[in-house]
mmCIF file of the N, C-alpha and C atoms, coordinates in Angstrom:
data_MODEL
# 
_entry.id   MODEL 
# 
loop_
_atom_site.group_PDB 
_atom_site.id 
_atom_site.type_symbol 
_atom_site.label_atom_id 
_atom_site.label_alt_id 
_atom_site.label_comp_id 
_atom_site.label_asym_id 
_atom_site.label_entity_id 
_atom_site.label_seq_id 
_atom_site.pdbx_PDB_ins_code 
_atom_site.Cartn_x 
_atom_site.Cartn_y 
_atom_site.Cartn_z 
_atom_site.occupancy 
_atom_site.B_iso_or_equiv 
_atom_site.pdbx_formal_charge 
_atom_site.auth_seq_id 
_atom_site.auth_comp_id 
_atom_site.auth_asym_id 
_atom_site.auth_atom_id 
_atom_site.pdbx_PDB_model_num 
ATOM 1   N N  . VAL A 1 1  ? -16.043 28.675  8.798   1.00 0.00 ? 1  VAL A N  1 
ATOM 2   C CA . VAL A 1 1  ? -15.838 27.549  7.907   1.00 0.00 ? 1  VAL A CA 1 
ATOM 3   C C  . VAL A 1 1  ? -15.047 28.019  6.697   1.00 0.00 ? 1  VAL A C  1 
ATOM 4   N N  . CYS A 1 2  ? -13.982 27.332  6.428   1.00 0.00 ? 2  CYS A N  1 
ATOM 5   C CA . CYS A 1 2  ? -13.135 27.672  5.283   1.00 0.00 ? 2  CYS A CA 1 
ATOM 6   C C  . CYS A 1 2  ? -13.381 26.659  4.169   1.00 0.00 ? 2  CYS A C  1 
ATOM 7   N N  . VAL A 1 3  ? -13.734 27.156  3.030   1.00 0.00 ? 3  VAL A N  1 
ATOM 8   C CA . VAL A 1 3  ? -13.939 26.288  1.877   1.00 0.00 ? 3  VAL A CA 1 
ATOM 9   C C  . VAL A 1 3  ? -12.837 26.585  0.871   1.00 0.00 ? 3  VAL A C  1 
ATOM 10  N N  . CYS A 1 4  ? -12.037 25.597  0.614   1.00 0.00 ? 4  CYS A N  1 
ATOM 11  C CA . CYS A 1 4  ? -10.944 25.771  -0.342  1.00 0.00 ? 4  CYS A CA 1 
ATOM 12  C C  . CYS A 1 4  ? -11.401 25.302  -1.720  1.00 0.00 ? 4  CYS A C  1 
ATOM 13  N N  . VAL A 1 5  ? -11.092 26.077  -2.691  1.00 0.00 ? 5  VAL A N  1 
ATOM 14  C CA . VAL A 1 5  ? -11.435 25.725  -4.062  1.00 0.00 ? 5  VAL A CA 1 
ATOM 15  C C  . VAL A 1 5  ? -10.139 25.388  -4.789  1.00 0.00 ? 5  VAL A C  1 
ATOM 16  N N  . CYS A 1 6  ? -10.102 24.213  -5.354  1.00 0.00 ? 6  CYS A N  1 
ATOM 17  C CA . CYS A 1 6  ? -8.917  23.785  -6.094  1.00 0.00 ? 6  CYS A CA 1 
ATOM 18  C C  . CYS A 1 6  ? -9.291  23.623  -7.555  1.00 0.00 ? 6  CYS A C  1 
ATOM 19  N N  . GLN A 1 7  ? -8.433  24.067  -8.394  1.00 0.00 ? 7  GLN A N  1 
ATOM 20  C CA . GLN A 1 7  ? -8.616  23.851  -9.819  1.00 0.00 ? 7  GLN A CA 1 
ATOM 21  C C  . GLN A 1 7  ? -7.462  22.997  -10.318 1.00 0.00 ? 7  GLN A C  1 
ATOM 22  N N  . PHE A 1 8  ? -7.817  21.975  -11.051 1.00 0.00 ? 8  PHE A N  1 
ATOM 23  C CA . PHE A 1 8  ? -6.807  21.105  -11.618 1.00 0.00 ? 8  PHE A CA 1 
ATOM 24  C C  . PHE A 1 8  ? -6.738  21.335  -13.116 1.00 0.00 ? 8  PHE A C  1 
ATOM 25  N N  . THR A 1 9  ? -5.551  21.531  -13.596 1.00 0.00 ? 9  THR A N  1 
ATOM 26  C CA . THR A 1 9  ? -5.382  21.635  -15.042 1.00 0.00 ? 9  THR A CA 1 
ATOM 27  C C  . THR A 1 9  ? -5.410  20.232  -15.633 1.00 0.00 ? 9  THR A C  1 
ATOM 28  N N  . ARG A 1 10 ? -5.517  20.179  -16.928 1.00 0.00 ? 10 ARG A N  1 
ATOM 29  C CA . ARG A 1 10 ? -5.539  18.882  -17.602 1.00 0.00 ? 10 ARG A CA 1 
ATOM 30  C C  . ARG A 1 10 ? -4.251  18.112  -17.326 1.00 0.00 ? 10 ARG A C  1 
ATOM 31  N N  . CYS A 1 11 ? -3.138  18.804  -17.298 1.00 0.00 ? 11 CYS A N  1 
ATOM 32  C CA . CYS A 1 11 ? -1.838  18.174  -17.053 1.00 0.00 ? 11 CYS A CA 1 
ATOM 33  C C  . CYS A 1 11 ? -1.780  17.574  -15.649 1.00 0.00 ? 11 CYS A C  1 
ATOM 34  N N  . ILE A 1 12 ? -2.208  18.344  -14.654 1.00 0.00 ? 12 ILE A N  1 
ATOM 35  C CA . ILE A 1 12 ? -2.191  17.858  -13.269 1.00 0.00 ? 12 ILE A CA 1 
ATOM 36  C C  . ILE A 1 12 ? -3.144  16.685  -13.108 1.00 0.00 ? 12 ILE A C  1 
ATOM 37  N N  . THR A 1 13 ? -4.314  16.781  -13.716 1.00 0.00 ? 13 THR A N  1 
ATOM 38  C CA . THR A 1 13 ? -5.288  15.696  -13.631 1.00 0.00 ? 13 THR A CA 1 
ATOM 39  C C  . THR A 1 13 ? -4.724  14.419  -14.234 1.00 0.00 ? 13 THR A C  1 
ATOM 40  N N  . SER A 1 14 ? -4.087  14.515  -15.375 1.00 0.00 ? 14 SER A N  1 
ATOM 41  C CA . SER A 1 14 ? -3.526  13.309  -15.991 1.00 0.00 ? 14 SER A CA 1 
ATOM 42  C C  . SER A 1 14 ? -2.376  12.750  -15.159 1.00 0.00 ? 14 SER A C  1 
ATOM 43  N N  . GLN A 1 15 ? -1.605  13.615  -14.501 1.00 0.00 ? 15 GLN A N  1 
ATOM 44  C CA . GLN A 1 15 ? -0.545  13.138  -13.609 1.00 0.00 ? 15 GLN A CA 1 
ATOM 45  C C  . GLN A 1 15 ? -1.139  12.385  -12.421 1.00 0.00 ? 15 GLN A C  1 
ATOM 46  N N  . LEU A 1 16 ? -2.223  12.919  -11.853 1.00 0.00 ? 16 LEU A N  1 
ATOM 47  C CA . LEU A 1 16 ? -2.880  12.245  -10.729 1.00 0.00 ? 16 LEU A CA 1 
ATOM 48  C C  . LEU A 1 16 ? -3.425  10.884  -11.145 1.00 0.00 ? 16 LEU A C  1 
ATOM 49  N N  . ILE A 1 17 ? -4.052  10.837  -12.303 1.00 0.00 ? 17 ILE A N  1 
ATOM 50  C CA . ILE A 1 17 ? -4.590  9.566   -12.796 1.00 0.00 ? 17 ILE A CA 1 
ATOM 51  C C  . ILE A 1 17 ? -3.463  8.559   -12.977 1.00 0.00 ? 17 ILE A C  1 
ATOM 52  N N  . LYS A 1 18 ? -2.352  8.988   -13.561 1.00 0.00 ? 18 LYS A N  1 
ATOM 53  C CA . LYS A 1 18 ? -1.209  8.094   -13.759 1.00 0.00 ? 18 LYS A CA 1 
ATOM 54  C C  . LYS A 1 18 ? -0.650  7.629   -12.418 1.00 0.00 ? 18 LYS A C  1 
ATOM 55  N N  . TRP A 1 19 ? -0.519  8.541   -11.448 1.00 0.00 ? 19 TRP A N  1 
ATOM 56  C CA . TRP A 1 19 ? 0.021   8.185   -10.140 1.00 0.00 ? 19 TRP A CA 1 
ATOM 57  C C  . TRP A 1 19 ? -0.866  7.160   -9.440  1.00 0.00 ? 19 TRP A C  1 
ATOM 58  N N  . PHE A 1 20 ? -2.183  7.407   -9.441  1.00 0.00 ? 20 PHE A N  1 
ATOM 59  C CA . PHE A 1 20 ? -3.095  6.463   -8.785  1.00 0.00 ? 20 PHE A CA 1 
ATOM 60  C C  . PHE A 1 20 ? -3.114  5.122   -9.501  1.00 0.00 ? 20 PHE A C  1 
ATOM 61  N N  . SER A 1 21 ? -3.009  5.137   -10.812 1.00 0.00 ? 21 SER A N  1 
ATOM 62  C CA . SER A 1 21 ? -2.963  3.894   -11.572 1.00 0.00 ? 21 SER A CA 1 
ATOM 63  C C  . SER A 1 21 ? -1.709  3.099   -11.213 1.00 0.00 ? 21 SER A C  1 
ATOM 64  N N  . ASN A 1 22 ? -0.567  3.767   -11.148 1.00 0.00 ? 22 ASN A N  1 
ATOM 65  C CA . ASN A 1 22 ? 0.676   3.094   -10.760 1.00 0.00 ? 22 ASN A CA 1 
ATOM 66  C C  . ASN A 1 22 ? 0.605   2.580   -9.332  1.00 0.00 ? 22 ASN A C  1 
ATOM 67  N N  . PHE A 1 23 ? 0.013   3.377   -8.433  1.00 0.00 ? 23 PHE A N  1 
ATOM 68  C CA . PHE A 1 23 ? -0.160  2.961   -7.045  1.00 0.00 ? 23 PHE A CA 1 
ATOM 69  C C  . PHE A 1 23 ? -0.975  1.680   -6.986  1.00 0.00 ? 23 PHE A C  1 
ATOM 70  N N  . ARG A 1 24 ? -2.118  1.690   -7.681  1.00 0.00 ? 24 ARG A N  1 
ATOM 71  C CA . ARG A 1 24 ? -3.010  0.531   -7.666  1.00 0.00 ? 24 ARG A CA 1 
ATOM 72  C C  . ARG A 1 24 ? -2.314  -0.689  -8.244  1.00 0.00 ? 24 ARG A C  1 
ATOM 73  N N  . GLU A 1 25 ? -1.610  -0.525  -9.351  1.00 0.00 ? 25 GLU A N  1 
ATOM 74  C CA . GLU A 1 25 ? -0.938  -1.653  -9.981  1.00 0.00 ? 25 GLU A CA 1 
ATOM 75  C C  . GLU A 1 25 ? 0.118   -2.257  -9.052  1.00 0.00 ? 25 GLU A C  1 
ATOM 76  N N  . PHE A 1 26 ? 0.976   -1.438  -8.464  1.00 0.00 ? 26 PHE A N  1 
ATOM 77  C CA . PHE A 1 26 ? 2.013   -1.954  -7.566  1.00 0.00 ? 26 PHE A CA 1 
ATOM 78  C C  . PHE A 1 26 ? 1.383   -2.645  -6.357  1.00 0.00 ? 26 PHE A C  1 
ATOM 79  N N  . TYR A 1 27 ? 0.350   -2.010  -5.765  1.00 0.00 ? 27 TYR A N  1 
ATOM 80  C CA . TYR A 1 27 ? -0.306  -2.565  -4.585  1.00 0.00 ? 27 TYR A CA 1 
ATOM 81  C C  . TYR A 1 27 ? -0.881  -3.947  -4.892  1.00 0.00 ? 27 TYR A C  1 
ATOM 82  N N  . TYR A 1 28 ? -1.613  -4.078  -6.001  1.00 0.00 ? 28 TYR A N  1 
ATOM 83  C CA . TYR A 1 28 ? -2.233  -5.361  -6.323  1.00 0.00 ? 28 TYR A CA 1 
ATOM 84  C C  . TYR A 1 28 ? -1.205  -6.418  -6.706  1.00 0.00 ? 28 TYR A C  1 
ATOM 85  N N  . ILE A 1 29 ? -0.112  -6.021  -7.330  1.00 0.00 ? 29 ILE A N  1 
ATOM 86  C CA . ILE A 1 29 ? 0.957   -6.983  -7.622  1.00 0.00 ? 29 ILE A CA 1 
ATOM 87  C C  . ILE A 1 29 ? 1.515   -7.538  -6.314  1.00 0.00 ? 29 ILE A C  1 
ATOM 88  N N  . GLN A 1 30 ? 1.736   -6.672  -5.335  1.00 0.00 ? 30 GLN A N  1 
ATOM 89  C CA . GLN A 1 30 ? 2.256   -7.120  -4.038  1.00 0.00 ? 30 GLN A CA 1 
ATOM 90  C C  . GLN A 1 30 ? 1.251   -8.021  -3.323  1.00 0.00 ? 30 GLN A C  1 
ATOM 91  N N  . MET A 1 31 ? -0.039  -7.684  -3.388  1.00 0.00 ? 31 MET A N  1 
ATOM 92  C CA . MET A 1 31 ? -1.073  -8.517  -2.759  1.00 0.00 ? 31 MET A CA 1 
ATOM 93  C C  . MET A 1 31 ? -1.119  -9.899  -3.408  1.00 0.00 ? 31 MET A C  1 
ATOM 94  N N  . GLU A 1 32 ? -1.024  -9.932  -4.734  1.00 0.00 ? 32 GLU A N  1 
ATOM 95  C CA . GLU A 1 32 ? -1.056  -11.210 -5.435  1.00 0.00 ? 32 GLU A CA 1 
ATOM 96  C C  . GLU A 1 32 ? 0.156   -12.065 -5.065  1.00 0.00 ? 32 GLU A C  1 
ATOM 97  N N  . LYS A 1 33 ? 1.342   -11.465 -4.993  1.00 0.00 ? 33 LYS A N  1 
ATOM 98  C CA . LYS A 1 33 ? 2.538   -12.206 -4.584  1.00 0.00 ? 33 LYS A CA 1 
ATOM 99  C C  . LYS A 1 33 ? 2.372   -12.759 -3.172  1.00 0.00 ? 33 LYS A C  1 
ATOM 100 N N  . PHE A 1 34 ? 1.819   -11.945 -2.266  1.00 0.00 ? 34 PHE A N  1 
ATOM 101 C CA . PHE A 1 34 ? 1.592   -12.371 -0.888  1.00 0.00 ? 34 PHE A CA 1 
ATOM 102 C C  . PHE A 1 34 ? 0.632   -13.559 -0.851  1.00 0.00 ? 34 PHE A C  1 
ATOM 103 N N  . ALA A 1 35 ? -0.459  -13.473 -1.615  1.00 0.00 ? 35 ALA A N  1 
ATOM 104 C CA . ALA A 1 35 ? -1.454  -14.545 -1.634  1.00 0.00 ? 35 ALA A CA 1 
ATOM 105 C C  . ALA A 1 35 ? -0.880  -15.826 -2.234  1.00 0.00 ? 35 ALA A C  1 
ATOM 106 N N  . ARG A 1 36 ? -0.152  -15.705 -3.327  1.00 0.00 ? 36 ARG A N  1 
ATOM 107 C CA . ARG A 1 36 ? 0.445   -16.899 -3.950  1.00 0.00 ? 36 ARG A CA 1 
ATOM 108 C C  . ARG A 1 36 ? 1.443   -17.578 -3.013  1.00 0.00 ? 36 ARG A C  1 
ATOM 109 N N  . THR A 1 37 ? 2.254   -16.792 -2.331  1.00 0.00 ? 37 THR A N  1 
ATOM 110 C CA . THR A 1 37 ? 3.216   -17.347 -1.378  1.00 0.00 ? 37 THR A CA 1 
ATOM 111 C C  . THR A 1 37 ? 2.492   -18.079 -0.255  1.00 0.00 ? 37 THR A C  1 
ATOM 112 N N  . ALA A 1 38 ? 1.404   -17.493 0.231   1.00 0.00 ? 38 ALA A N  1 
ATOM 113 C CA . ALA A 1 38 ? 0.630   -18.121 1.306   1.00 0.00 ? 38 ALA A CA 1 
ATOM 114 C C  . ALA A 1 38 ? 0.014   -19.436 0.844   1.00 0.00 ? 38 ALA A C  1 
ATOM 115 N N  . VAL A 1 39 ? -0.541  -19.467 -0.358  1.00 0.00 ? 39 VAL A N  1 
ATOM 116 C CA . VAL A 1 39 ? -1.142  -20.694 -0.888  1.00 0.00 ? 39 VAL A CA 1 
ATOM 117 C C  . VAL A 1 39 ? -0.077  -21.772 -1.052  1.00 0.00 ? 39 VAL A C  1 
ATOM 118 N N  . MET A 1 40 ? 1.094   -21.397 -1.572  1.00 0.00 ? 40 MET A N  1 
ATOM 119 C CA . MET A 1 40 ? 2.178   -22.377 -1.737  1.00 0.00 ? 40 MET A CA 1 
ATOM 120 C C  . MET A 1 40 ? 2.669   -22.886 -0.382  1.00 0.00 ? 40 MET A C  1 
ATOM 121 N N  . ALA A 1 41 ? 2.520   -22.068 0.665   1.00 0.00 ? 41 ALA A N  1 
ATOM 122 C CA . ALA A 1 41 ? 2.933   -22.484 2.008   1.00 0.00 ? 41 ALA A CA 1 
ATOM 123 C C  . ALA A 1 41 ? 1.862   -23.331 2.684   1.00 0.00 ? 41 ALA A C  1 
ATOM 124 N N  . GLY A 1 42 ? 0.717   -23.515 2.014   1.00 0.00 ? 42 GLY A N  1 
ATOM 125 C CA . GLY A 1 42 ? -0.322  -24.377 2.552   1.00 0.00 ? 42 GLY A CA 1 
ATOM 126 C C  . GLY A 1 42 ? -1.409  -23.674 3.336   1.00 0.00 ? 42 GLY A C  1 
ATOM 127 N N  . VAL A 1 43 ? -1.455  -22.376 3.310   1.00 0.00 ? 43 VAL A N  1 
ATOM 128 C CA . VAL A 1 43 ? -2.500  -21.637 4.027   1.00 0.00 ? 43 VAL A CA 1 
ATOM 129 C C  . VAL A 1 43 ? -3.818  -21.831 3.290   1.00 0.00 ? 43 VAL A C  1 
ATOM 130 N N  . VAL A 1 44 ? -4.851  -22.271 4.024   1.00 0.00 ? 44 VAL A N  1 
ATOM 131 C CA . VAL A 1 44 ? -6.164  -22.462 3.407   1.00 0.00 ? 44 VAL A CA 1 
ATOM 132 C C  . VAL A 1 44 ? -7.233  -21.575 4.036   1.00 0.00 ? 44 VAL A C  1 
ATOM 133 N N  . ASP A 1 45 ? -6.967  -21.050 5.220   1.00 0.00 ? 45 ASP A N  1 
ATOM 134 C CA . ASP A 1 45 ? -7.940  -20.197 5.906   1.00 0.00 ? 45 ASP A CA 1 
ATOM 135 C C  . ASP A 1 45 ? -7.403  -18.772 5.971   1.00 0.00 ? 45 ASP A C  1 
ATOM 136 N N  . VAL A 1 46 ? -8.211  -17.837 5.518   1.00 0.00 ? 46 VAL A N  1 
ATOM 137 C CA . VAL A 1 46 ? -7.787  -16.436 5.476   1.00 0.00 ? 46 VAL A CA 1 
ATOM 138 C C  . VAL A 1 46 ? -7.420  -15.917 6.871   1.00 0.00 ? 46 VAL A C  1 
ATOM 139 N N  . ARG A 1 47 ? -7.998  -16.499 7.912   1.00 0.00 ? 47 ARG A N  1 
ATOM 140 C CA . ARG A 1 47 ? -7.690  -16.053 9.278   1.00 0.00 ? 47 ARG A CA 1 
ATOM 141 C C  . ARG A 1 47 ? -6.264  -16.407 9.698   1.00 0.00 ? 47 ARG A C  1 
ATOM 142 N N  . ASP A 1 48 ? -5.625  -17.281 8.920   1.00 0.00 ? 48 ASP A N  1 
ATOM 143 C CA . ASP A 1 48 ? -4.231  -17.635 9.210   1.00 0.00 ? 48 ASP A CA 1 
ATOM 144 C C  . ASP A 1 48 ? -3.236  -16.638 8.613   1.00 0.00 ? 48 ASP A C  1 
ATOM 145 N N  . LEU A 1 49 ? -3.732  -15.700 7.813   1.00 0.00 ? 49 LEU A N  1 
ATOM 146 C CA . LEU A 1 49 ? -2.859  -14.697 7.199   1.00 0.00 ? 49 LEU A CA 1 
ATOM 147 C C  . LEU A 1 49 ? -2.698  -13.504 8.123   1.00 0.00 ? 49 LEU A C  1 
ATOM 148 N N  . THR A 1 50 ? -1.473  -13.099 8.326   1.00 0.00 ? 50 THR A N  1 
ATOM 149 C CA . THR A 1 50 ? -1.206  -11.895 9.108   1.00 0.00 ? 50 THR A CA 1 
ATOM 150 C C  . THR A 1 50 ? -0.111  -11.091 8.417   1.00 0.00 ? 50 THR A C  1 
ATOM 151 N N  . VAL A 1 51 ? -0.209  -9.804  8.567   1.00 0.00 ? 51 VAL A N  1 
ATOM 152 C CA . VAL A 1 51 ? 0.827   -8.912  8.050   1.00 0.00 ? 51 VAL A CA 1 
ATOM 153 C C  . VAL A 1 51 ? 1.329   -8.107  9.238   1.00 0.00 ? 51 VAL A C  1 
ATOM 154 N N  . ASP A 1 52 ? 2.603   -8.277  9.552   1.00 0.00 ? 52 ASP A N  1 
ATOM 155 C CA . ASP A 1 52 ? 3.184   -7.490  10.635  1.00 0.00 ? 52 ASP A CA 1 
ATOM 156 C C  . ASP A 1 52 ? 4.381   -6.719  10.093  1.00 0.00 ? 52 ASP A C  1 
ATOM 157 N N  . ARG A 1 53 ? 5.023   -5.992  10.955  1.00 0.00 ? 53 ARG A N  1 
ATOM 158 C CA . ARG A 1 53 ? 6.125   -5.120  10.529  1.00 0.00 ? 53 ARG A CA 1 
ATOM 159 C C  . ARG A 1 53 ? 7.312   -5.895  9.963   1.00 0.00 ? 53 ARG A C  1 
ATOM 160 N N  . GLU A 1 54 ? 7.430   -7.175  10.295  1.00 0.00 ? 54 GLU A N  1 
ATOM 161 C CA . GLU A 1 54 ? 8.545   -7.981  9.816   1.00 0.00 ? 54 GLU A CA 1 
ATOM 162 C C  . GLU A 1 54 ? 8.215   -8.736  8.528   1.00 0.00 ? 54 GLU A C  1 
ATOM 163 N N  . SER A 1 55 ? 6.993   -8.646  8.039   1.00 0.00 ? 55 SER A N  1 
ATOM 164 C CA . SER A 1 55 ? 6.603   -9.406  6.847   1.00 0.00 ? 55 SER A CA 1 
ATOM 165 C C  . SER A 1 55 ? 7.146   -8.756  5.580   1.00 0.00 ? 55 SER A C  1 
ATOM 166 N N  . GLU A 1 56 ? 7.333   -9.582  4.572   1.00 0.00 ? 56 GLU A N  1 
ATOM 167 C CA . GLU A 1 56 ? 7.840   -9.107  3.281   1.00 0.00 ? 56 GLU A CA 1 
ATOM 168 C C  . GLU A 1 56 ? 6.861   -8.125  2.642   1.00 0.00 ? 56 GLU A C  1 
ATOM 169 N N  . LEU A 1 57 ? 5.568   -8.370  2.796   1.00 0.00 ? 57 LEU A N  1 
ATOM 170 C CA . LEU A 1 57 ? 4.562   -7.471  2.222   1.00 0.00 ? 57 LEU A CA 1 
ATOM 171 C C  . LEU A 1 57 ? 4.669   -6.077  2.833   1.00 0.00 ? 57 LEU A C  1 
ATOM 172 N N  . PHE A 1 58 ? 4.766   -5.997  4.143   1.00 0.00 ? 58 PHE A N  1 
ATOM 173 C CA . PHE A 1 58 ? 4.914   -4.704  4.818   1.00 0.00 ? 58 PHE A CA 1 
ATOM 174 C C  . PHE A 1 58 ? 6.190   -4.010  4.348   1.00 0.00 ? 58 PHE A C  1 
ATOM 175 N N  . ARG A 1 59 ? 7.279   -4.755  4.288   1.00 0.00 ? 59 ARG A N  1 
ATOM 176 C CA . ARG A 1 59 ? 8.557   -4.187  3.879   1.00 0.00 ? 59 ARG A CA 1 
ATOM 177 C C  . ARG A 1 59 ? 8.484   -3.624  2.460   1.00 0.00 ? 59 ARG A C  1 
ATOM 178 N N  . ALA A 1 60 ? 7.910   -4.397  1.529   1.00 0.00 ? 60 ALA A N  1 
ATOM 179 C CA . ALA A 1 60 ? 7.837   -3.953  0.131   1.00 0.00 ? 60 ALA A CA 1 
ATOM 180 C C  . ALA A 1 60 ? 6.988   -2.696  -0.012  1.00 0.00 ? 60 ALA A C  1 
ATOM 181 N N  . LEU A 1 61 ? 5.823   -2.672  0.630   1.00 0.00 ? 61 LEU A N  1 
ATOM 182 C CA . LEU A 1 61 ? 4.946   -1.498  0.527   1.00 0.00 ? 61 LEU A CA 1 
ATOM 183 C C  . LEU A 1 61 ? 5.562   -0.290  1.224   1.00 0.00 ? 61 LEU A C  1 
ATOM 184 N N  . ASN A 1 62 ? 6.175   -0.511  2.375   1.00 0.00 ? 62 ASN A N  1 
ATOM 185 C CA . ASN A 1 62 ? 6.772   0.603   3.114   1.00 0.00 ? 62 ASN A CA 1 
ATOM 186 C C  . ASN A 1 62 ? 7.957   1.206   2.354   1.00 0.00 ? 62 ASN A C  1 
ATOM 187 N N  . ILE A 1 63 ? 8.792   0.362   1.784   1.00 0.00 ? 63 ILE A N  1 
ATOM 188 C CA . ILE A 1 63 ? 9.935   0.868   1.018   1.00 0.00 ? 63 ILE A CA 1 
ATOM 189 C C  . ILE A 1 63 ? 9.453   1.633   -0.216  1.00 0.00 ? 63 ILE A C  1 
ATOM 190 N N  . HIS A 1 64 ? 8.421   1.122   -0.872  1.00 0.00 ? 64 HIS A N  1 
ATOM 191 C CA . HIS A 1 64 ? 7.943   1.750   -2.104  1.00 0.00 ? 64 HIS A CA 1 
ATOM 192 C C  . HIS A 1 64 ? 7.236   3.080   -1.840  1.00 0.00 ? 64 HIS A C  1 
ATOM 193 N N  . TYR A 1 65 ? 6.374   3.127   -0.822  1.00 0.00 ? 65 TYR A N  1 
ATOM 194 C CA . TYR A 1 65 ? 5.550   4.315   -0.589  1.00 0.00 ? 65 TYR A CA 1 
ATOM 195 C C  . TYR A 1 65 ? 6.081   5.238   0.500   1.00 0.00 ? 65 TYR A C  1 
ATOM 196 N N  . ASN A 1 66 ? 7.072   4.796   1.256   1.00 0.00 ? 66 ASN A N  1 
ATOM 197 C CA . ASN A 1 66 ? 7.593   5.592   2.362   1.00 0.00 ? 66 ASN A CA 1 
ATOM 198 C C  . ASN A 1 66 ? 9.117   5.621   2.286   1.00 0.00 ? 66 ASN A C  1 
ATOM 199 N N  . LYS A 1 67 ? 9.621   5.908   1.101   1.00 0.00 ? 67 LYS A N  1 
ATOM 200 C CA . LYS A 1 67 ? 11.073  5.848   0.855   1.00 0.00 ? 67 LYS A CA 1 
ATOM 201 C C  . LYS A 1 67 ? 11.873  6.720   1.812   1.00 0.00 ? 67 LYS A C  1 
ATOM 202 N N  . ALA A 1 68 ? 11.390  7.902   2.095   1.00 0.00 ? 68 ALA A N  1 
ATOM 203 C CA . ALA A 1 68 ? 12.116  8.819   2.977   1.00 0.00 ? 68 ALA A CA 1 
ATOM 204 C C  . ALA A 1 68 ? 11.830  8.544   4.448   1.00 0.00 ? 68 ALA A C  1 
ATOM 205 N N  . ASN A 1 69 ? 10.995  7.554   4.707   1.00 0.00 ? 69 ASN A N  1 
ATOM 206 C CA . ASN A 1 69 ? 10.608  7.197   6.074   1.00 0.00 ? 69 ASN A CA 1 
ATOM 207 C C  . ASN A 1 69 ? 9.987   8.381   6.810   1.00 0.00 ? 69 ASN A C  1 
ATOM 208 N N  . ASN A 1 70 ? 9.184   9.147   6.083   1.00 0.00 ? 70 ASN A N  1 
ATOM 209 C CA . ASN A 1 70 ? 8.497   10.298  6.679   1.00 0.00 ? 70 ASN A CA 1 
ATOM 210 C C  . ASN A 1 70 ? 7.390   9.878   7.629   1.00 0.00 ? 70 ASN A C  1 
ATOM 211 N N  . TYR A 1 71 ? 6.836   8.699   7.406   1.00 0.00 ? 71 TYR A N  1 
ATOM 212 C CA . TYR A 1 71 ? 5.698   8.236   8.196   1.00 0.00 ? 71 TYR A CA 1 
ATOM 213 C C  . TYR A 1 71 ? 6.116   7.046   9.041   1.00 0.00 ? 71 TYR A C  1 
ATOM 214 N N  . GLN A 1 72 ? 5.884   7.144   10.323  1.00 0.00 ? 72 GLN A N  1 
ATOM 215 C CA . GLN A 1 72 ? 6.181   6.045   11.231  1.00 0.00 ? 72 GLN A CA 1 
ATOM 216 C C  . GLN A 1 72 ? 4.897   5.247   11.447  1.00 0.00 ? 72 GLN A C  1 
ATOM 217 N N  . VAL A 1 73 ? 4.932   3.989   11.100  1.00 0.00 ? 73 VAL A N  1 
ATOM 218 C CA . VAL A 1 73 ? 3.763   3.133   11.258  1.00 0.00 ? 73 VAL A CA 1 
ATOM 219 C C  . VAL A 1 73 ? 3.716   2.655   12.696  1.00 0.00 ? 73 VAL A C  1 
ATOM 220 N N  . ARG A 1 74 ? 2.576   2.905   13.342  1.00 0.00 ? 74 ARG A N  1 
ATOM 221 C CA . ARG A 1 74 ? 2.455   2.511   14.749  1.00 0.00 ? 74 ARG A CA 1 
ATOM 222 C C  . ARG A 1 74 ? 2.291   1.006   14.882  1.00 0.00 ? 74 ARG A C  1 
ATOM 223 N N  . ARG A 1 75 ? 2.797   0.492   15.962  1.00 0.00 ? 75 ARG A N  1 
ATOM 224 C CA . ARG A 1 75 ? 2.610   -0.926  16.278  1.00 0.00 ? 75 ARG A CA 1 
ATOM 225 C C  . ARG A 1 75 ? 1.196   -1.122  16.795  1.00 0.00 ? 75 ARG A C  1 
ATOM 226 N N  . ILE A 1 76 ? 0.669   -2.326  16.618  1.00 0.00 ? 76 ILE A N  1 
ATOM 227 C CA . ILE A 1 76 ? -0.694  -2.621  17.060  1.00 0.00 ? 76 ILE A CA 1 
ATOM 228 C C  . ILE A 1 76 ? -0.833  -2.374  18.555  1.00 0.00 ? 76 ILE A C  1 
ATOM 229 N N  . SER A 1 77 ? 0.192   -2.696  19.319  1.00 0.00 ? 77 SER A N  1 
ATOM 230 C CA . SER A 1 77 ? 0.125   -2.500  20.770  1.00 0.00 ? 77 SER A CA 1 
ATOM 231 C C  . SER A 1 77 ? 0.005   -1.028  21.140  1.00 0.00 ? 77 SER A C  1 
ATOM 232 N N  . ASP A 1 78 ? 0.401   -0.124  20.226  1.00 0.00 ? 78 ASP A N  1 
ATOM 233 C CA . ASP A 1 78 ? 0.315   1.315   20.494  1.00 0.00 ? 78 ASP A CA 1 
ATOM 234 C C  . ASP A 1 78 ? -1.045  1.903   20.157  1.00 0.00 ? 78 ASP A C  1 
ATOM 235 N N  . LEU A 1 79 ? -1.888  1.134   19.477  1.00 0.00 ? 79 LEU A N  1 
ATOM 236 C CA . LEU A 1 79 ? -3.188  1.668   19.047  1.00 0.00 ? 79 LEU A CA 1 
ATOM 237 C C  . LEU A 1 79 ? -4.195  1.720   20.153  1.00 0.00 ? 79 LEU A C  1 
# 
C-alpha cells in the first residue's frame, strides 16, 4: 500500500480555492441559463429536460473545461 503525503502551501491552497470557486460559478451560470431557456420554451416537467452532445449546455461546458479536447466524452450507447 502506497500512501502519498501532499503538502499544500498557502499560495497553492488559495489558487485551488480560487479555481474551484470559478469552476462552481461558471457551472451554475450555465445551469441557470439552461433552466431559463427551458422554462421560456414551455418545459414544465423536469423529465422533459435532456442534455446530449449536441446541446448548447454540453457545448459550453465542454469548450470551457476541455479546451484542448484531452477528454473524449463517451456516448450513452457506449456505456
